[in-house]
C-alpha positions as CSV (number, residue, x, y, z in Angstrom):
1,X,-5.3,6.4,-19.2
2,X,-3.6,9.8,-18.7
3,X,-0.3,10.4,-17.0
4,X,-2.0,11.9,-13.9
5,X,-4.3,8.9,-13.6
6,X,-1.3,6.5,-13.7
7,X,0.7,8.5,-11.2
8,X,-2.3,8.6,-8.9
9,X,-2.3,4.8,-8.9
10,X,1.4,4.7,-8.3
11,X,1.3,7.3,-5.5
12,X,-1.5,5.4,-3.7
13,X,1.0,2.5,-2.9
14,X,4.5,2.4,-1.6
15,X,5.4,-0.3,-4.1
16,X,3.5,-1.3,-7.1
17,X,3.6,-4.1,-9.8
18,X,2.5,-3.0,-13.2
19,X,2.9,-3.9,-16.9
20,X,3.6,-2.0,-20.1
21,X,4.4,-2.8,-23.7
22,X,8.1,-2.2,-24.7
23,X,9.1,-0.7,-28.0
24,X,9.8,-4.1,-29.5
25,X,6.2,-5.2,-28.6
26,X,7.0,-7.5,-25.7
27,X,5.3,-7.1,-22.4
28,X,7.4,-5.9,-19.4
29,X,6.3,-6.5,-15.8
30,X,7.9,-4.3,-13.2
31,X,7.9,-3.7,-9.5
32,X,8.6,-0.1,-8.7
33,X,8.1,2.9,-6.4
34,X,7.8,6.6,-6.8
35,X,7.8,7.2,-3.0
36,X,11.0,9.1,-2.2
37,X,10.9,8.0,1.4
38,X,11.6,4.4,0.3
39,X,14.4,5.1,-2.1
40,X,17.9,5.1,-0.7
41,X,19.7,8.4,-0.6
42,X,22.3,7.0,-3.0
43,X,19.6,6.6,-5.7
44,X,17.6,9.8,-5.1
45,X,17.9,12.4,-7.8
46,X,19.7,15.6,-7.0
47,X,18.2,19.0,-7.5
48,X,21.2,20.0,-9.6
49,X,20.2,17.7,-12.5
50,X,17.8,20.1,-14.1
51,X,15.9,17.1,-15.6
52,X,12.4,18.0,-16.9
53,X,10.3,14.9,-17.5
54,X,8.5,14.9,-20.8
55,X,4.7,14.8,-20.6
56,X,4.4,11.4,-22.3
57,X,7.0,9.7,-20.0
58,X,6.7,8.3,-16.5
59,X,9.8,7.6,-14.4
60,X,9.8,5.1,-11.6
61,X,12.4,3.4,-9.4
62,X,12.7,-0.3,-10.3
63,X,13.1,-2.1,-6.9
64,X,14.3,-5.3,-8.5
65,X,17.0,-3.6,-10.7
66,X,17.7,-0.8,-8.2
67,X,17.7,1.7,-11.0
68,X,15.5,4.4,-12.4
69,X,13.5,3.4,-15.4
70,X,10.8,5.0,-17.6
71,X,8.1,4.1,-20.0
72,X,5.8,6.0,-22.3
73,X,2.3,6.7,-21.0
74,X,0.6,5.2,-24.1
75,X,2.4,1.9,-23.5
76,X,1.0,1.4,-20.0
77,X,-1.3,-1.6,-19.5
78,X,-2.2,-1.9,-15.9
79,X,-1.3,-2.0,-12.2
80,X,-1.2,-5.6,-11.0
81,X,-2.9,-6.7,-7.8
């Protein structure tokens, strides 16, 4: 699945549960959002950061950990129902 296809799934929901394989081979289940309207102002990225996301990485806001996380596109497994 491509990065744009994964992001399309993520942007179709306010919150989403999904899984991916970590570098050590274990599965990670996460609950996240990419919807800026539902992320507190405290956690929103600033325009001054100058961060350019690599093409093989997807960032999301982990709603359980209240922190930004990322994973490699090729490690994505699925969005959970």
